[in-house]
C-alpha positions in Angstrom: 15.9 -11.0 30.7 18.2 -10.4 27.8 16.7 -9.9 24.3 18.4 -11.2 21.2 19.4 -8.6 18.6 17.2 -8.0 15.6 18.0 -10.5 12.9 16.6 -11.2 9.5 15.6 -14.6 8.1 17.0 -15.7 4.7 13.6 -15.0 3.1 13.5 -11.5 4.5 17.1 -10.9 3.2 16.0 -12.1 -0.2 13.0 -9.8 -0.1 15.1 -6.8 0.8 17.6 -7.6 -2.0 14.7 -7.7 -4.5 13.2 -4.5 -3.2 16.6 -2.8 -3.2 17.5 -3.8 -6.7 14.1 -2.7 -8.1 14.3 0.6 -6.3 17.8 1.3 -7.5 16.8 0.3 -11.1 13.8 2.5 -11.1 15.7 5.4 -9.6 18.4 5.1 -12.2 15.8 4.9 -15.0 14.1 8.1 -13.6 17.4 9.9 -13.3 19.1 9.1 -16.5 16.3 8.4 -19.0 13.6 10.8 -17.7 15.2 13.7 -15.8 18.6 14.1 -17.4 17.9 12.8 -20.9 17.9 16.0 -23.0 15.3 14.8 -25.5 12.8 14.0 -22.8 13.6 17.1 -20.8 13.1 19.4 -23.8 9.9 17.7 -24.7 8.5 17.9 -21.2 9.6 21.5 -20.8 7.9 22.4 -24.1 4.6 21.2 -22.6 4.2 17.6 -23.5 1.6 16.0 -21.2 2.6 12.3 -21.0 2.9 10.1 -17.9 6.7 10.4 -18.2 6.6 14.1 -18.1 4.2 14.1 -15.1 6.4 11.7 -13.2 9.4 13.8 -14.1 7.7 16.9 -12.7 6.6 15.0 -9.5 10.1 13.5 -8.9 11.8 16.8 -9.5 9.6 18.5 -7.0 10.2 15.8 -4.5 14.0 15.8 -4.7 14.2 19.6 -4.8 12.5 19.6 -1.4 14.6 16.7 0.0 11.5 14.6 0.5 13.3 11.3 -0.2 16.0 12.0 2.4 13.6 13.3 5.1 11.3 10.3 4.7 14.2 7.9 4.8 15.6 9.6 7.9 12.2 9.5 9.7 11.7 5.8 8.9 15.3 5.0 10.0 14.8 6.7 13.4 11.5 4.7 13.8 13.4 1.6 12.9 16.0 2.2 15.6 13.3 2.6 18.2 11.3 -0.4 17.1 13.1 -2.6 14.4 10.9 -4.4 11.9 11.1 -5.7 8.4 8.4 -3.3 7.2 10.2 -0.2 8.4 13.5 -1.6 7.0 11.9 -2.1 3.6 10.3 1.4 3.6 13.6 3.0 4.7 15.5 1.1 2.1 13.2 2.3 -0.7 13.2 5.9 0.5 17.0 5.9 1.0 17.6 4.2 -2.3 15.6 6.7 -4.2 17.2 9.6 -2.2 20.8 8.4 -2.9 20.2 8.1 -6.7 18.0 11.2 -6.9 20.2 13.9 -5.4 19.3 13.6 -1.7 22.6 11.9 -0.8 23.4 13.5 2.6 20.1 12.7 4.4 19.7 9.4 2.7 23.3 8.3 3.6 22.6 9.2 7.2 19.4 7.1 7.0 21.3 4.1 5.6 23.7 4.4 8.5 20.8 4.5 11.0 19.1 1.5 9.3 22.3 -0.5 9.7 22.5 0.7 13.3 19.0 -0.8 13.8 20.5 -4.3 13.8 22.3 -3.5 17.0 19.0 -3.0 18.8 17.0 -5.8 20.4 14.0 -7.2 18.6 10.6 -6.3 19.8 9.1 -8.8 22.3 6.7 -11.2 20.8 3.6 -12.3 22.7 
């Protein structure tokens, strides 16, 4: 019995586009208006305790340890083994954050593996 390859419905494609654009927008906001913006960086480094400074500290710790890239890579490998929209969405979010927030090599590899997941057959439905 031959399985059909994993394909997305138009609604799933629209969902992934919305999630992808929101992820990229939030990552760009974090990078250019929170992490690299000199006024915010100086205020946070001086000890300001706002939500922006706490998120700046958290995101900085995450991308310095390549968490975004590693998570994206793990989800992409799981998506190759068993393709699903949930894994594709999680991988897209992690890889999108990783590409914008300095984890380009691992996140780029994860994006390639996520694309390769479309060549695998879909899981059998009962």
